[in-house]
PDB file of N, CA, C and O in Angstrom:
ATOM      1  N   UNK A   1     -22.838  83.546 102.018  1.00  0.00           N
ATOM      2  CA  UNK A   1     -21.563  83.738 101.347  1.00  0.00           C
ATOM      3  C   UNK A   1     -21.809  84.507 100.053  1.00  0.00           C
ATOM      4  O   UNK A   1     -22.566  84.059  99.192  1.00  0.00           O
ATOM      5  N   UNK A   2     -21.172  85.654  99.922  1.00  0.00           N
ATOM      6  CA  UNK A   2     -21.260  86.451  98.700  1.00  0.00           C
ATOM      7  C   UNK A   2     -20.242  85.920  97.699  1.00  0.00           C
ATOM      8  O   UNK A   2     -19.163  85.464  98.077  1.00  0.00           O
ATOM      9  N   UNK A   3     -20.598  85.986  96.422  1.00  0.00           N
ATOM     10  CA  UNK A   3     -19.723  85.445  95.386  1.00  0.00           C
ATOM     11  C   UNK A   3     -19.851  86.265  94.112  1.00  0.00           C
ATOM     12  O   UNK A   3     -20.935  86.743  93.776  1.00  0.00           O
ATOM     13  N   UNK A   4     -18.739  86.425  93.406  1.00  0.00           N
ATOM     14  CA  UNK A   4     -18.737  87.076  92.091  1.00  0.00           C
ATOM     15  C   UNK A   4     -17.918  86.213  91.147  1.00  0.00           C
ATOM     16  O   UNK A   4     -16.812  85.792  91.488  1.00  0.00           O
ATOM     17  N   UNK A   5     -18.449  85.952  89.975  1.00  0.00           N
ATOM     18  CA  UNK A   5     -17.720  85.254  88.915  1.00  0.00           C
ATOM     19  C   UNK A   5     -17.325  86.305  87.893  1.00  0.00           C
ATOM     20  O   UNK A   5     -18.152  87.108  87.461  1.00  0.00           O
ATOM     21  N   UNK A   6     -16.057  86.293  87.510  1.00  0.00           N
ATOM     22  CA  UNK A   6     -15.548  87.330  86.607  1.00  0.00           C
ATOM     23  C   UNK A   6     -14.443  86.749  85.733  1.00  0.00           C
ATOM     24  O   UNK A   6     -13.682  85.884  86.165  1.00  0.00           O
ATOM     25  N   UNK A   7     -14.369  87.233  84.511  1.00  0.00           N
ATOM     26  CA  UNK A   7     -13.282  86.840  83.613  1.00  0.00           C
ATOM     27  C   UNK A   7     -12.117  87.800  83.803  1.00  0.00           C
ATOM     28  O   UNK A   7     -12.308  89.011  83.916  1.00  0.00           O
ATOM     29  N   UNK A   8     -10.908  87.247  83.838  1.00  0.00           N
ATOM     30  CA  UNK A   8      -9.700  88.037  84.055  1.00  0.00           C
ATOM     31  C   UNK A   8      -9.467  88.952  82.857  1.00  0.00           C
ATOM     32  O   UNK A   8      -9.329  88.479  81.729  1.00  0.00           O
ATOM     33  N   UNK A   9      -9.424  90.255  83.100  1.00  0.00           N
ATOM     34  CA  UNK A   9      -9.280  91.251  82.050  1.00  0.00           C
ATOM     35  C   UNK A   9      -7.847  91.579  81.672  1.00  0.00           C
ATOM     36  O   UNK A   9      -7.614  92.198  80.634  1.00  0.00           O
ATOM     37  N   UNK A  10      -6.886  91.180  82.482  1.00  0.00           N
ATOM     38  CA  UNK A  10      -5.484  91.410  82.137  1.00  0.00           C
ATOM     39  C   UNK A  10      -5.068  90.353  81.125  1.00  0.00           C
ATOM     40  O   UNK A  10      -5.265  89.162  81.366  1.00  0.00           O
ATOM     41  N   UNK A  11      -4.497  90.762  80.002  1.00  0.00           N
ATOM     42  CA  UNK A  11      -4.101  89.823  78.945  1.00  0.00           C
ATOM     43  C   UNK A  11      -3.139  88.761  79.466  1.00  0.00           C
ATOM     44  O   UNK A  11      -3.212  87.602  79.056  1.00  0.00           O
ATOM     45  N   UNK A  12      -2.246  89.147  80.361  1.00  0.00           N
ATOM     46  CA  UNK A  12      -1.263  88.203  80.902  1.00  0.00           C
ATOM     47  C   UNK A  12      -1.811  87.368  82.061  1.00  0.00           C
ATOM     48  O   UNK A  12      -1.097  86.533  82.617  1.00  0.00           O
ATOM     49  N   UNK A  13      -3.058  87.590  82.421  1.00  0.00           N
ATOM     50  CA  UNK A  13      -3.676  86.844  83.519  1.00  0.00           C
ATOM     51  C   UNK A  13      -3.240  87.375  84.875  1.00  0.00           C
ATOM     52  O   UNK A  13      -2.720  88.485  84.983  1.00  0.00           O
ATOM     53  N   UNK A  14      -3.458  86.571  85.904  1.00  0.00           N
ATOM     54  CA  UNK A  14      -3.067  86.973  87.266  1.00  0.00           C
ATOM     55  C   UNK A  14      -1.630  86.536  87.534  1.00  0.00           C
ATOM     56  O   UNK A  14      -1.375  85.660  88.360  1.00  0.00           O
ATOM     57  N   UNK A  15      -0.712  87.154  86.829  1.00  0.00           N
ATOM     58  CA  UNK A  15       0.705  86.861  86.966  1.00  0.00           C
ATOM     59  C   UNK A  15       1.455  88.151  87.241  1.00  0.00           C
ATOM     60  O   UNK A  15       1.075  89.213  86.747  1.00  0.00           O
ATOM     61  N   UNK A  16       2.508  88.065  88.019  1.00  0.00           N
ATOM     62  CA  UNK A  16       3.410  89.170  88.325  1.00  0.00           C
ATOM     63  C   UNK A  16       2.683  90.472  88.679  1.00  0.00           C
ATOM     64  O   UNK A  16       2.063  90.563  89.739  1.00  0.00           O
ATOM     65  N   UNK A  17       2.754  91.472  87.808  1.00  0.00           N
ATOM     66  CA  UNK A  17       2.207  92.794  88.148  1.00  0.00           C
ATOM     67  C   UNK A  17       0.699  92.762  88.401  1.00  0.00           C
ATOM     68  O   UNK A  17       0.263  93.296  89.421  1.00  0.00           O
ATOM     69  N   UNK A  18      -0.123  92.166  87.527  1.00  0.00           N
ATOM     70  CA  UNK A  18      -1.566  92.123  87.811  1.00  0.00           C
ATOM     71  C   UNK A  18      -1.884  91.403  89.122  1.00  0.00           C
ATOM     72  O   UNK A  18      -2.782  91.818  89.853  1.00  0.00           O
ATOM     73  N   UNK A  19      -1.164  90.342  89.419  1.00  0.00           N
ATOM     74  CA  UNK A  19      -1.397  89.629  90.681  1.00  0.00           C
ATOM     75  C   UNK A  19      -1.081  90.532  91.862  1.00  0.00           C
ATOM     76  O   UNK A  19      -1.803  90.532  92.859  1.00  0.00           O
ATOM     77  N   UNK A  20      -0.008  91.300  91.752  1.00  0.00           N
ATOM     78  CA  UNK A  20       0.370  92.231  92.818  1.00  0.00           C
ATOM     79  C   UNK A  20      -0.711  93.292  93.020  1.00  0.00           C
ATOM     80  O   UNK A  20      -1.062  93.616  94.154  1.00  0.00           O
ATOM     81  N   UNK A  21      -1.237  93.832  91.918  1.00  0.00           N
ATOM     82  CA  UNK A  21      -2.315  94.823  91.989  1.00  0.00           C
ATOM     83  C   UNK A  21      -3.537  94.211  92.664  1.00  0.00           C
ATOM     84  O   UNK A  21      -4.147  94.827  93.538  1.00  0.00           O
ATOM     85  N   UNK A  22      -3.890  92.997  92.252  1.00  0.00           N
ATOM     86  CA  UNK A  22      -5.058  92.320  92.806  1.00  0.00           C
ATOM     87  C   UNK A  22      -4.895  92.038  94.298  1.00  0.00           C
ATOM     88  O   UNK A  22      -5.814  92.292  95.077  1.00  0.00           O
ATOM     89  N   UNK A  23      -3.749  91.521  94.701  1.00  0.00           N
ATOM     90  CA  UNK A  23      -3.506  91.190  96.112  1.00  0.00           C
ATOM     91  C   UNK A  23      -3.553  92.448  96.980  1.00  0.00           C
ATOM     92  O   UNK A  23      -4.147  92.430  98.058  1.00  0.00           O
ATOM     93  N   UNK A  24      -2.933  93.541  96.522  1.00  0.00           N
ATOM     94  CA  UNK A  24      -2.987  94.803  97.284  1.00  0.00           C
ATOM     95  C   UNK A  24      -4.428  95.281  97.416  1.00  0.00           C
ATOM     96  O   UNK A  24      -4.844  95.732  98.483  1.00  0.00           O
ATOM     97  N   UNK A  25      -5.183  95.182  96.336  1.00  0.00           N
ATOM     98  CA  UNK A  25      -6.584  95.622  96.354  1.00  0.00           C
ATOM     99  C   UNK A  25      -7.419  94.748  97.276  1.00  0.00           C
ATOM    100  O   UNK A  25      -8.248  95.256  98.031  1.00  0.00           O
ATOM    101  N   UNK A  26      -7.207  93.438  97.222  1.00  0.00           N
ATOM    102  CA  UNK A  26      -7.960  92.519  98.081  1.00  0.00           C
ATOM    103  C   UNK A  26      -7.665  92.801  99.550  1.00  0.00           C
ATOM    104  O   UNK A  26      -8.575  92.797 100.379  1.00  0.00           O
ATOM    105  N   UNK A  27      -6.413  93.042  99.870  1.00  0.00           N
ATOM    106  CA  UNK A  27      -6.016  93.346 101.243  1.00  0.00           C
ATOM    107  C   UNK A  27      -6.606  94.680 101.692  1.00  0.00           C
ATOM    108  O   UNK A  27      -7.041  94.822 102.835  1.00  0.00           O
ATOM    109  N   UNK A  28      -6.617  95.661 100.779  1.00  0.00           N
ATOM    110  CA  UNK A  28      -7.115  96.999 101.103  1.00  0.00           C
ATOM    111  C   UNK A  28      -8.610  97.020 101.411  1.00  0.00           C
ATOM    112  O   UNK A  28      -9.080  97.947 102.070  1.00  0.00           O
ATOM    113  N   UNK A  29      -9.366  96.028 100.954  1.00  0.00           N
ATOM    114  CA  UNK A  29     -10.801  96.020 101.242  1.00  0.00           C
ATOM    115  C   UNK A  29     -11.078  95.826 102.723  1.00  0.00           C
ATOM    116  O   UNK A  29     -12.130  96.232 103.218  1.00  0.00           O
ATOM    117  N   UNK A  30     -10.136  95.202 103.440  1.00  0.00           N
ATOM    118  CA  UNK A  30     -10.343  94.923 104.859  1.00  0.00           C
ATOM    119  C   UNK A  30     -11.295  93.764 105.099  1.00  0.00           C
ATOM    120  O   UNK A  30     -11.717  93.522 106.230  1.00  0.00           O
ATOM    121  N   UNK A  31     -11.631  93.052 104.042  1.00  0.00           N
ATOM    122  CA  UNK A  31     -12.565  91.921 104.112  1.00  0.00           C
ATOM    123  C   UNK A  31     -11.811  90.664 103.671  1.00  0.00           C
ATOM    124  O   UNK A  31     -11.129  90.699 102.647  1.00  0.00           O
ATOM    125  N   UNK A  32     -11.913  89.561 104.408  1.00  0.00           N
ATOM    126  CA  UNK A  32     -11.261  88.328 103.954  1.00  0.00           C
ATOM    127  C   UNK A  32     -11.949  87.814 102.691  1.00  0.00           C
ATOM    128  O   UNK A  32     -13.158  87.583 102.680  1.00  0.00           O
ATOM    129  N   UNK A  33     -11.167  87.640 101.632  1.00  0.00           N
ATOM    130  CA  UNK A  33     -11.693  87.221 100.333  1.00  0.00           C
ATOM    131  C   UNK A  33     -10.916  86.002  99.860  1.00  0.00           C
ATOM    132  O   UNK A  33      -9.707  85.900 100.066  1.00  0.00           O
ATOM    133  N   UNK A  34     -11.628  85.080  99.223  1.00  0.00           N
ATOM    134  CA  UNK A  34     -10.953  83.971  98.564  1.00  0.00           C
ATOM    135  C   UNK A  34     -11.131  84.123  97.065  1.00  0.00           C
ATOM    136  O   UNK A  34     -12.056  84.788  96.599  1.00  0.00           O
ATOM    137  N   UNK A  35     -10.234  83.498  96.317  1.00  0.00           N
ATOM    138  CA  UNK A  35     -10.298  83.502  94.856  1.00  0.00           C
ATOM    139  C   UNK A  35      -9.993  82.088  94.381  1.00  0.00           C
ATOM    140  O   UNK A  35      -9.154  81.392  94.953  1.00  0.00           O
ATOM    141  N   UNK A  36     -10.680  81.680  93.336  1.00  0.00           N
ATOM    142  CA  UNK A  36     -10.461  80.346  92.767  1.00  0.00           C
ATOM    143  C   UNK A  36     -10.724  80.393  91.279  1.00  0.00           C
ATOM    144  O   UNK A  36     -11.491  81.227  90.797  1.00  0.00           O
ATOM    145  N   UNK A  37     -10.078  79.485  90.550  1.00  0.00           N
ATOM    146  CA  UNK A  37     -10.478  79.284  89.169  1.00  0.00           C
ATOM    147  C   UNK A  37     -11.827  78.585  89.231  1.00  0.00           C
ATOM    148  O   UNK A  37     -12.101  77.858  90.186  1.00  0.00           O
ATOM    149  N   UNK A  38     -12.668  78.791  88.235  1.00  0.00           N
ATOM    150  CA  UNK A  38     -13.985  78.160  88.213  1.00  0.00           C
ATOM    151  C   UNK A  38     -13.828  76.655  88.415  1.00  0.00           C
ATOM    152  O   UNK A  38     -13.122  75.987  87.660  1.00  0.00           O
ATOM    153  N   UNK A  39     -14.502  76.129  89.452  1.00  0.00           N
ATOM    154  CA  UNK A  39     -14.429  74.705  89.767  1.00  0.00           C
ATOM    155  C   UNK A  39     -13.205  74.294  90.562  1.00  0.00           C
ATOM    156  O   UNK A  39     -13.039  73.115  90.876  1.00  0.00           O
ATOM    157  N   UNK A  40     -12.334  75.260  90.897  1.00  0.00           N
ATOM    158  CA  UNK A  40     -11.105  74.953  91.619  1.00  0.00           C
ATOM    159  C   UNK A  40     -11.207  75.219  93.108  1.00  0.00           C
ATOM    160  O   UNK A  40     -12.254  75.623  93.613  1.00  0.00           O
ATOM    161  N   UNK A  41     -10.115  74.987  93.795  1.00  0.00           N
ATOM    162  CA  UNK A  41     -10.037  75.185  95.239  1.00  0.00           C
ATOM    163  C   UNK A  41      -9.765  76.653  95.550  1.00  0.00           C
ATOM    164  O   UNK A  41      -8.829  77.232  94.998  1.00  0.00           O
ATOM    165  N   UNK A  42     -10.568  77.269  96.426  1.00  0.00           N
ATOM    166  CA  UNK A  42     -10.350  78.681  96.790  1.00  0.00           C
ATOM    167  C   UNK A  42      -9.053  78.875  97.582  1.00  0.00           C
ATOM    168  O   UNK A  42      -8.667  78.036  98.395  1.00  0.00           O
ATOM    169  N   UNK A  43      -8.397  80.006  97.320  1.00  0.00           N
ATOM    170  CA  UNK A  43      -7.191  80.388  98.064  1.00  0.00           C
ATOM    171  C   UNK A  43      -7.373  81.798  98.595  1.00  0.00           C
ATOM    172  O   UNK A  43      -8.262  82.523  98.149  1.00  0.00           O
ATOM    173  N   UNK A  44      -6.547  82.184  99.533  1.00  0.00           N
ATOM    174  CA  UNK A  44      -6.578  83.518 100.136  1.00  0.00           C
ATOM    175  C   UNK A  44      -6.187  84.565  99.095  1.00  0.00           C
ATOM    176  O   UNK A  44      -5.076  84.533  98.566  1.00  0.00           O
ATOM    177  N   UNK A  45      -7.100  85.493  98.802  1.00  0.00           N
ATOM    178  CA  UNK A  45      -6.841  86.539  97.812  1.00  0.00           C
ATOM    179  C   UNK A  45      -5.792  87.539  98.292  1.00  0.00           C
ATOM    180  O   UNK A  45      -5.293  88.328  97.489  1.00  0.00           O
ATOM    181  N   UNK A  46      -5.449  87.530  99.565  1.00  0.00           N
ATOM    182  CA  UNK A  46      -4.441  88.428 100.101  1.00  0.00           C
ATOM    183  C   UNK A  46      -3.039  87.842 100.083  1.00  0.00           C
ATOM    184  O   UNK A  46      -2.099  88.465 100.576  1.00  0.00           O
ATOM    185  N   UNK A  47      -2.891  86.647  99.518  1.00  0.00           N
ATOM    186  CA  UNK A  47      -1.591  85.975  99.470  1.00  0.00           C
ATOM    187  C   UNK A  47      -1.056  85.967  98.043  1.00  0.00           C
ATOM    188  O   UNK A  47      -1.647  85.349  97.157  1.00  0.00           O
ATOM    189  N   UNK A  48       0.056  86.649  97.823  1.00  0.00           N
ATOM    190  CA  UNK A  48       0.658  86.712  96.493  1.00  0.00           C
ATOM    191  C   UNK A  48       0.991  85.315  95.975  1.00  0.00           C
ATOM    192  O   UNK A  48       0.699  85.001  94.821  1.00  0.00           O
ATOM    193  N   UNK A  49       1.591  84.485  96.803  1.00  0.00           N
ATOM    194  CA  UNK A  49       1.965  83.142  96.363  1.00  0.00           C
ATOM    195  C   UNK A  49       0.742  82.309  95.991  1.00  0.00           C
ATOM    196  O   UNK A  49       0.763  81.568  95.009  1.00  0.00           O
ATOM    197  N   UNK A  50      -0.321  82.436  96.781  1.00  0.00           N
ATOM    198  CA  UNK A  50      -1.539  81.673  96.495  1.00  0.00           C
ATOM    199  C   UNK A  50      -2.170  82.127  95.181  1.00  0.00           C
ATOM    200  O   UNK A  50      -2.603  81.299  94.380  1.00  0.00           O
ATOM    201  N   UNK A  51      -2.223  83.435  94.959  1.00  0.00           N
ATOM    202  CA  UNK A  51      -2.822  83.970  93.728  1.00  0.00           C
ATOM    203  C   UNK A  51      -1.985  83.565  92.516  1.00  0.00           C
ATOM    204  O   UNK A  51      -2.538  83.152  91.496  1.00  0.00           O
ATOM    205  N   UNK A  52      -0.673  83.678  92.613  1.00  0.00           N
ATOM    206  CA  UNK A  52       0.185  83.246  91.514  1.00  0.00           C
ATOM    207  C   UNK A  52       0.008  81.754  91.242  1.00  0.00           C
ATOM    208  O   UNK A  52       0.032  81.320  90.090  1.00  0.00           O
ATOM    209  N   UNK A  53      -0.171  80.970  92.313  1.00  0.00           N
ATOM    210  CA  UNK A  53      -0.343  79.527  92.193  1.00  0.00           C
ATOM    211  C   UNK A  53      -1.601  79.115  91.441  1.00  0.00           C
ATOM    212  O   UNK A  53      -1.691  77.990  90.949  1.00  0.00           O
ATOM    213  N   UNK A  54      -2.569  80.015  91.349  1.00  0.00           N
ATOM    214  CA  UNK A  54      -3.787  79.692  90.594  1.00  0.00           C
ATOM    215  C   UNK A  54      -3.490  79.497  89.114  1.00  0.00           C
ATOM    216  O   UNK A  54      -4.108  78.661  88.455  1.00  0.00           O
ATOM    217  N   UNK A  55      -2.549  80.262  88.599  1.00  0.00           N
ATOM    218  CA  UNK A  55      -2.234  80.190  87.179  1.00  0.00           C
ATOM    219  C   UNK A  55      -3.376  80.675  86.301  1.00  0.00           C
ATOM    220  O   UNK A  55      -3.551  80.187  85.184  1.00  0.00           O
ATOM    221  N   UNK A  56      -4.159  81.637  86.798  1.00  0.00           N
ATOM    222  CA  UNK A  56      -5.302  82.157  86.036  1.00  0.00           C
ATOM    223  C   UNK A  56      -4.811  82.989  84.857  1.00  0.00           C
ATOM    224  O   UNK A  56      -4.049  83.939  85.032  1.00  0.00           O
ATOM    225  N   UNK A  57      -5.254  82.624  83.655  1.00  0.00           N
ATOM    226  CA  UNK A  57      -4.858  83.314  82.436  1.00  0.00           C
ATOM    227  C   UNK A  57      -5.892  84.368  82.047  1.00  0.00           C
ATOM    228  O   UNK A  57      -7.023  84.357  82.533  1.00  0.00           O
ATOM    229  N   UNK A  58      -5.486  85.270  81.169  1.00  0.00           N
ATOM    230  CA  UNK A  58      -6.391  86.289  80.660  1.00  0.00           C
ATOM    231  C   UNK A  58      -7.611  85.639  80.014  1.00  0.00           C
ATOM    232  O   UNK A  58      -7.482  84.704  79.224  1.00  0.00           O
ATOM    233  N   UNK A  59      -8.787  86.139  80.353  1.00  0.00           N
ATOM    234  CA  UNK A  59     -10.031  85.613  79.806  1.00  0.00           C
ATOM    235  C   UNK A  59     -10.634  84.467  80.593  1.00  0.00           C
ATOM    236  O   UNK A  59     -11.805  84.140  80.402  1.00  0.00           O
ATOM    237  N   UNK A  60      -9.855  83.847  81.480  1.00  0.00           N
ATOM    238  CA  UNK A  60     -10.374  82.744  82.296  1.00  0.00           C
ATOM    239  C   UNK A  60     -11.303  83.262  83.381  1.00  0.00           C
ATOM    240  O   UNK A  60     -11.134  84.372  83.886  1.00  0.00           O
ATOM    241  N   UNK A  61     -12.280  82.446  83.731  1.00  0.00           N
ATOM    242  CA  UNK A  61     -13.204  82.816  84.802  1.00  0.00           C
ATOM    243  C   UNK A  61     -12.600  82.480  86.160  1.00  0.00           C
ATOM    244  O   UNK A  61     -12.054  81.396  86.367  1.00  0.00           O
ATOM    245  N   UNK A  62     -12.714  83.443  87.089  1.00  0.00           N
ATOM    246  CA  UNK A  62     -12.339  83.200  88.484  1.00  0.00           C
ATOM    247  C   UNK A  62     -13.549  83.517  89.357  1.00  0.00           C
ATOM    248  O   UNK A  62     -14.468  84.227  88.946  1.00  0.00           O
ATOM    249  N   UNK A  63     -13.526  82.976  90.565  1.00  0.00           N
ATOM    250  CA  UNK A  63     -14.623  83.169  91.508  1.00  0.00           C
ATOM    251  C   UNK A  63     -14.078  83.857  92.752  1.00  0.00           C
ATOM    252  O   UNK A  63     -13.178  83.341  93.416  1.00  0.00           O
ATOM    253  N   UNK A  64     -14.629  85.022  93.060  1.00  0.00           N
ATOM    254  CA  UNK A  64     -14.287  85.772  94.274  1.00  0.00           C
ATOM    255  C   UNK A  64     -15.380  85.497  95.292  1.00  0.00           C
ATOM    256  O   UNK A  64     -16.562  85.522  94.947  1.00  0.00           O
ATOM    257  N   UNK A  65     -15.010  85.235  96.542  1.00  0.00           N
ATOM    258  CA  UNK A  65     -16.021  84.926  97.548  1.00  0.00           C
ATOM    259  C   UNK A  65     -15.602  85.434  98.920  1.00  0.00           C
ATOM    260  O   UNK A  65     -14.417  85.552  99.229  1.00  0.00           O
ATOM    261  N   UNK A  66     -16.630  85.738  99.747  1.00  0.00           N
ATOM    262  CA  UNK A  66     -16.410  86.146 101.130  1.00  0.00           C
ATOM    263  C   UNK A  66     -17.719  86.037 101.894  1.00  0.00           C
ATOM    264  O   UNK A  66     -18.794  86.288 101.348  1.00  0.00           O
ATOM    265  N   UNK A  67     -17.617  85.664 103.150  1.00  0.00           N
ATOM    266  CA  UNK A  67     -18.787  85.584 104.002  1.00  0.00           C
ATOM    267  C   UNK A  67     -18.814  86.671 105.063  1.00  0.00           C
ATOM    268  O   UNK A  67     -19.654  86.638 105.963  1.00  0.00           O
ATOM    269  N   UNK A  68     -17.912  87.627 104.969  1.00  0.00           N
ATOM    270  CA  UNK A  68     -17.781  88.673 105.988  1.00  0.00           C
ATOM    271  C   UNK A  68     -18.757  89.820 105.758  1.00  0.00           C
ATOM    272  O   UNK A  68     -19.298  89.983 104.664  1.00  0.00           O
ATOM    273  N   UNK A  69     -18.973  90.618 106.814  1.00  0.00           N
ATOM    274  CA  UNK A  69     -19.748  91.853 106.670  1.00  0.00           C
ATOM    275  C   UNK A  69     -19.027  92.752 105.670  1.00  0.00           C
ATOM    276  O   UNK A  69     -17.803  92.873 105.709  1.00  0.00           O
ATOM    277  N   UNK A  70     -19.775  93.373 104.790  1.00  0.00           N
ATOM    278  CA  UNK A  70     -19.185  94.249 103.789  1.00  0.00           C
ATOM    279  C   UNK A  70     -18.690  93.519 102.557  1.00  0.00           C
ATOM    280  O   UNK A  70     -18.060  94.120 101.686  1.00  0.00           O
ATOM    281  N   UNK A  71     -18.970  92.229 102.477  1.00  0.00           N
ATOM    282  CA  UNK A  71     -18.465  91.419 101.371  1.00  0.00           C
ATOM    283  C   UNK A  71     -19.024  91.847 100.021  1.00  0.00           C
ATOM    284  O   UNK A  71     -18.288  91.883  99.035  1.00  0.00           O
ATOM    285  N   UNK A  72     -20.295  92.166  99.959  1.00  0.00           N
ATOM    286  CA  UNK A  72     -20.917  92.516  98.675  1.00  0.00           C
ATOM    287  C   UNK A  72     -20.185  93.671  98.006  1.00  0.00           C
ATOM    288  O   UNK A  72     -19.825  93.579  96.832  1.00  0.00           O
ATOM    289  N   UNK A  73     -19.963  94.749  98.736  1.00  0.00           N
ATOM    290  CA  UNK A  73     -19.292  95.921  98.178  1.00  0.00           C
ATOM    291  C   UNK A  73     -17.839  95.609  97.818  1.00  0.00           C
ATOM    292  O   UNK A  73     -17.354  96.017  96.762  1.00  0.00           O
ATOM    293  N   UNK A  74     -17.152  94.887  98.696  1.00  0.00           N
ATOM    294  CA  UNK A  74     -15.748  94.542  98.442  1.00  0.00           C
ATOM    295  C   UNK A  74     -15.616  93.681  97.190  1.00  0.00           C
ATOM    296  O   UNK A  74     -14.739  93.921  96.361  1.00  0.00           O
ATOM    297  N   UNK A  75     -16.477  92.688  97.051  1.00  0.00           N
ATOM    298  CA  UNK A  75     -16.399  91.807  95.891  1.00  0.00           C
ATOM    299  C   UNK A  75     -16.757  92.546  94.603  1.00  0.00           C
ATOM    300  O   UNK A  75     -16.177  92.282  93.549  1.00  0.00           O
ATOM    301  N   UNK A  76     -17.698  93.455  94.688  1.00  0.00           N
ATOM    302  CA  UNK A  76     -18.077  94.235  93.512  1.00  0.00           C
ATOM    303  C   UNK A  76     -16.892  95.066  93.018  1.00  0.00           C
ATOM    304  O   UNK A  76     -16.624  95.139  91.819  1.00  0.00           O
ATOM    305  N   UNK A  77     -16.194  95.684  93.958  1.00  0.00           N
ATOM    306  CA  UNK A  77     -15.029  96.501  93.602  1.00  0.00           C
ATOM    307  C   UNK A  77     -13.902  95.648  93.030  1.00  0.00           C
ATOM    308  O   UNK A  77     -13.276  96.034  92.044  1.00  0.00           O
ATOM    309  N   UNK A  78     -13.639  94.498  93.635  1.00  0.00           N
ATOM    310  CA  UNK A  78     -12.584  93.617  93.141  1.00  0.00           C
ATOM    311  C   UNK A  78     -12.950  93.040  91.774  1.00  0.00           C
ATOM    312  O   UNK A  78     -12.091  92.920  90.901  1.00  0.00           O
ATOM    313  N   UNK A  79     -14.210  92.687  91.588  1.00  0.00           N
ATOM    314  CA  UNK A  79     -14.655  92.145  90.303  1.00  0.00           C
ATOM    315  C   UNK A  79     -14.437  93.169  89.190  1.00  0.00           C
ATOM    316  O   UNK A  79     -14.012  92.812  88.091  1.00  0.00           O
ATOM    317  N   UNK A  80     -14.723  94.430  89.469  1.00  0.00           N
ATOM    318  CA  UNK A  80     -14.521  95.502  88.484  1.00  0.00           C
ATOM    319  C   UNK A  80     -13.042  95.622  88.149  1.00  0.00           C
ATOM    320  O   UNK A  80     -12.683  95.735  86.977  1.00  0.00           O
ATOM    321  N   UNK A  81     -12.192  95.600  89.145  1.00  0.00           N
ATOM    322  CA  UNK A  81     -10.750  95.686  88.953  1.00  0.00           C
ATOM    323  C   UNK A  81     -10.269  94.561  88.042  1.00  0.00           C
ATOM    324  O   UNK A  81      -9.533  94.806  87.086  1.00  0.00           O
ATOM    325  N   UNK A  82     -10.678  93.337  88.332  1.00  0.00           N
ATOM    326  CA  UNK A  82     -10.229  92.167  87.576  1.00  0.00           C
ATOM    327  C   UNK A  82     -10.798  92.171  86.155  1.00  0.00           C
ATOM    328  O   UNK A  82     -10.057  91.959  85.195  1.00  0.00           O
ATOM    329  N   UNK A  83     -12.079  92.404  86.015  1.00  0.00           N
ATOM    330  CA  UNK A  83     -12.726  92.344  84.707  1.00  0.00           C
ATOM    331  C   UNK A  83     -12.175  93.382  83.742  1.00  0.00           C
ATOM    332  O   UNK A  83     -12.017  93.118  82.550  1.00  0.00           O
ATOM    333  N   UNK A  84     -11.884  94.567  84.271  1.00  0.00           N
ATOM    334  CA  UNK A  84     -11.432  95.661  83.414  1.00  0.00           C
ATOM    335  C   UNK A  84      -9.915  95.764  83.333  1.00  0.00           C
ATOM    336  O   UNK A  84      -9.393  96.608  82.604  1.00  0.00           O
ATOM    337  N   UNK A  85      -9.193  94.908  84.077  1.00  0.00           N
ATOM    338  CA  UNK A  85      -7.739  94.944  84.052  1.00  0.00           C
ATOM    339  C   UNK A  85      -7.184  96.281  84.489  1.00  0.00           C
ATOM    340  O   UNK A  85      -6.229  96.790  83.903  1.00  0.00           O
ATOM    341  N   UNK A  86      -7.797  96.858  85.539  1.00  0.00           N
ATOM    342  CA  UNK A  86      -7.400  98.181  86.010  1.00  0.00           C
ATOM    343  C   UNK A  86      -6.056  98.153  86.736  1.00  0.00           C
ATOM    344  O   UNK A  86      -5.570  97.094  87.133  1.00  0.00           O
ATOM    345  N   UNK A  87      -5.477  99.318  86.897  1.00  0.00           N
ATOM    346  CA  UNK A  87      -4.177  99.439  87.574  1.00  0.00           C
ATOM    347  C   UNK A  87      -4.314  99.655  89.073  1.00  0.00           C
ATOM    348  O   UNK A  87      -3.334  99.522  89.806  1.00  0.00           O
ATOM    349  N   UNK A  88      -5.505  99.985  89.538  1.00  0.00           N
ATOM    350  CA  UNK A  88      -5.728 100.170  90.976  1.00  0.00           C
ATOM    351  C   UNK A  88      -7.196  99.951  91.291  1.00  0.00           C
ATOM    352  O   UNK A  88      -8.041  99.968  90.396  1.00  0.00           O
ATOM    353  N   UNK A  89      -7.493  99.747  92.557  1.00  0.00           N
ATOM    354  CA  UNK A  89      -8.865  99.522  93.009  1.00  0.00           C
ATOM    355  C   UNK A  89      -9.673 100.800  92.848  1.00  0.00           C
ATOM    356  O   UNK A  89      -9.270 101.850  93.348  1.00  0.00           O
ATOM    357  N   UNK A  90     -10.818 100.730  92.152  1.00  0.00           N
ATOM    358  CA  UNK A  90     -11.633 101.931  91.998  1.00  0.00           C
ATOM    359  C   UNK A  90     -12.211 102.394  93.333  1.00  0.00           C
ATOM    360  O   UNK A  90     -12.546 101.578  94.192  1.00  0.00           O
ATOM    361  N   UNK A  91     -12.323 103.701  93.495  1.00  0.00           N
ATOM    362  CA  UNK A  91     -12.873 104.270  94.728  1.00  0.00           C
ATOM    363  C   UNK A  91     -14.360 103.995  94.844  1.00  0.00           C
ATOM    364  O   UNK A  91     -14.872 103.780  95.943  1.00  0.00           O
ATOM    365  N   UNK A  92     -15.047 104.001  93.733  1.00  0.00           N
ATOM    366  CA  UNK A  92     -16.485 103.731  93.724  1.00  0.00           C
ATOM    367  C   UNK A  92     -16.811 102.725  92.638  1.00  0.00           C
ATOM    368  O   UNK A  92     -16.053 102.543  91.686  1.00  0.00           O
ATOM    369  N   UNK A  93     -17.931 102.089  92.795  1.00  0.00           N
ATOM    370  CA  UNK A  93     -18.348 101.091  91.794  1.00  0.00           C
ATOM    371  C   UNK A  93     -19.235 101.756  90.777  1.00  0.00           C
ATOM    372  O   UNK A  93     -19.701 101.103  89.843  1.00  0.00           O
TER     373      UNK A  93
END
């Protein structure tokens, strides 16, 4: 199981617009990914309701994980998106 721990770079956390950006990016990887607050229960990163339900605030640590083929690259790209509070998934890491 591949895993990345990252602090949320969006000041408003994973709410509304940032959550939407994150969910679209997670879905676009084509790899099943889970996300959790540090020490919390993992949820489907491709589900807007699940991601909003985390209540992850800016600066809080979240854990991205996947056991699928291609997980390392997908998680690296998602971690960069979250940490830097980007507006879209970067094409390269």
